[in-house]
C-alpha positions, 0 to 999 in steps of 0.5 A, a space after each residue: 499499499 506505501 508503495 502505491 501511495 509512494 508513487 501516486 506522491 511523486 506522481 502528482 509532483 511530476 505533474 504539479 510541477 509541470 503545470 506550474 513549469 507550462 504557467 511560468 514559461 507560457 504567461 510569468 516569464 515572458 512578462 518579465 522586463 529586465 535592464 542589462 547594465 553594462 560600462 564600455 571602454 570604463 578605462 577611458 578616465 574623461 571629466 565628461 559623460 559617458 554616451 548613454 544607448 538603449 539597445 530595443 530587440 526582438 520585440 515581435 510586435 504582435 499587438 500593441 498592449 499594457 506590456 508594449 506600454 511598459 517597455 515604452 516606460 521603461 526605457 523613457 526613464 532611462 534617459 537615453 541618449 540615443 535608441 537603437 532597436 536592432 530588427 525583428 520589431 513587427 511580427 506580422 505586417 498588418 501590425 505596423 500600425 501597432 508599433 507607430 503607436 510604440 515609436 510615437 510614445 517613446 521620448 521626441 528627443 532622443 535620436 533615434 536608430 534602427 535595422 531591418 531583421 529577417 521578420 520584416 522580410 518574413 512579415 513582407 512589412 511594408 519596407 518605404 512605409 515602414 522607412 517612413 513611420 521611423 522619420 515621422 519619429 526621427 528614427 532613421 533607418 539604417 540599411 546598409 548605410 551609415 550616421 553620425 550621431 553628436 553631441 557637444 563634442 561626443 561623435 558616433 559613426 553608427 553602421 546599420 547593415 542588412 540582415 542575413 536574408 536580405 543583402 548585408 555589405 560593410 563595405 556599401 555602408 561605409 562609402 565615402 565614409 570618413 572612419 571614426 575612433 568611436 564607431 559601433 555595428 550594428 546587425 540583428 543576426 550575431 552570425 554575419 560577423 562570421 560570414 563576411 565577405 574578403 572585402 567587409 572583412 578589408 573594410 571591418 580592419 580599415 574601419 575597427 569599430 569596437 562593438 556591434 549589437 545584436 539579438 536575433 537568438 531570444 537568448 535561444 528562448 528555452 535555457 536549461 541550465 545553460 543548455 540552448 536545446 533551439 536556436 533560430 538559424 543563423 544564430 551561429 555560436 551565439 546564444 546572448 550575452 558578450 562575444 570576444 571575436 577575431 575582429 569585434 567585440 559582439 553584444 547578443 541581446 536575449 530581445 523582448 518578443 517570442 518567436 514561434 514557441 510562445 513561451 520564455 524558461 531561463 531567459 528573461 526578456 531584456 532591455 540593453 543599456 550601454 553608458 559608452 566612455 567616447 575616445 
């Protein structure tokens, strides 16, 4: 009799655990939000303030809701100088109005730059309309292009390449652009840095951007004690956090949304916040 009861208790425990895990994975963790904070070039000692950059990645907007409002409020409270949106912002083309609303609530005084992810292509978002919306809210869409941000004496060159499902081209992005000692590269898929052409590699060596900000992986969405059984194509060997490559330091954001599987386990959604002490 005791053995039967013991088996029942074990079975009840397992069922209860799996039920609670499912509730957490589907309803709780995807709604959480953390701010991942980093200091770039902290060894530089100057009297000037750092440049504050917020990265929003993989929003995968399905509809504007309380969760989206929460993200907007958190970003505005950080008071960044620059916001970079590193792709996969929209999950479906018919949600572009919701994304318009999201952008409209971000502080208008903050300069913004955006790049494309694979889902902007996959969902067949009208890029002309998307570009127009970005322009409305002081956000420049960089598709193999560069822009020079300046605040007082601070200057930062920002280069955005197309996603790997498009035609990324670093050489084209920097055509007729002068090198800058403070240079940020944006690429939605971190694997881009491993797949660049010989010409792009030469350009990378000439311009020497210090950091590349990416997303795409969602940290795997499911991470079991560091093991990520599933990652999207074109993730390379990247999951989340910092990576040192032979040519550039890469940061991979866990992103904010969910895709394909509507769950997150061990990969709490994040807003990335960087304090960059410029040279």
